[in-house]
N, C-alpha and C positions, 0 to 999 in steps of 0.2 A: 357734672352737667352745669353748663353756664346758661342762664336765662336772664335777659335784661329786658324789661318793659320800658320803652322810651316814649315820652309824650310830647307832642308838638301843641303848645297851648294856642297858637294862632289858628290852626285848622281843627283842633280837637282830635287829632289823629294819634292812635297808639301804633307804634312800630315795635318789633321784637327782634332781638339778637339771640341766636341759639348756637351752642357749640357743645361738644362732648367734654372738652377739657381745655385748659389754658395751653397755648402753644399748638392748638389743632386747627381744624377747618371749621368755618362758621357759615351761617346763613342769616339773612335779614329778611323779615316779612314786612311788607307795606312801608317801604322807605319814603320819607318826605324829602324833596329836593333841598330845601333850606336847612336840613339837618345832616347832610352828607358829611360835612366837616366833623361834626360830633361823632358820627358813626365811625369814621376813619380814625379819630382819636381813640375811641374805645377799642377798636380792633388792635391798635398799637399797644395800648395799655395792657390788654389781655394776651398779647402776642398771638393773635389769631389771623388766619388767612381766610378772607371772604371768598367762598367758592360759588355761592348762589345768592341771588337777590330775587325775591318773589313778591309780586303783587297778587293778593288773593282775589281781588275784584277791581273793577274800574272805580276810580275815586273822583267824586265831584267836589270834594272838600280840599284837595291839595294836588300839587303837581308831583308826579312820581320821581323818586331819586334813582330809578333803575339805570338810566343812561349814564348819569354821572358816576355812579358806583362802578358800572362796567368799565368806564374809561379810566378810572383811578385804580381799580383793583384787578381788572381782567376777569371778573367773576362771570358766571353764566346768569343771564336774566330770564325770568320765567313768569309767564302769565297764562291765562286760560287760552284754550285752543282757538277760540273765535276772535282773539285780540288782533287788531290791525296795527298795533303800536310797532314802530320801526326799531325800538330799543330792545325788543324781545328776541332772545336766541332760542328759547324752548317754549313750546306751547303744549299745555297739558289739559286733559279733561279731569276735573276734580269735583267730586261731590261727596260730601260727608253728611250724614244725617238726613238723607233724602233719597230721591229716586231719579235716575237719569231717564230722559225721555228720548226715544229713538223712533224714527219712522223711515222705512225704505233704506235702512242701513246708514242713515245720517243722524248724528246727534243733534237734536233740536234744542236741548236745554235740560233743565232739571227742576224738580220741585223740592224745595227745602221746606222744612217745617219749623218755624220759629217757635220756641217754647215747647217743642216735643219732648217726650220723657227720656230720650236717649236710647242708644243701642238699637236692637231690632224693632223697638216700638216706633222709632223715627220713620222707618220704612213703612210700617203698618199705617201710620198716620198719613204719609204721603199717598199710599195706595188708596186709602179711604177718601182722601181729597179728590183724587182722579176719578174714582168710582162715582162720586157725588156729581161730577160734571161731565162724565164720559159722553153723554148724548150730545154735548155741545162741542166736542173735540172732533177734528177732522183727521183721525188716523186710527 
């Protein structure tokens, strides 16, 4: 398993390179535009082929490197399903450690629980949070 945590000191952003082995396929999480050269260098050094670049959420602290990585490596770019970004090839609904909120067959969002205990307890915390404000919700 290859795992590299990369840090952009200007924006304070952590990005991650993951692969199962040298010479294999890789993905990058939360790439920063100004660091694309470094990512490509690392991919060459480890003999990796970038197949996916993922932004886990919208970032106010930096410009995404998804488009540049797509242009250079022909990888698939991924963001959340509500993203309007034109550099995104695949949109996914992702929620870990929380609860998806749906109404009338439409995904409205999710409730995540920062600092929740993990596992099934995260969902319990999210449900308890919803129950506490249910009378103020319109669904």
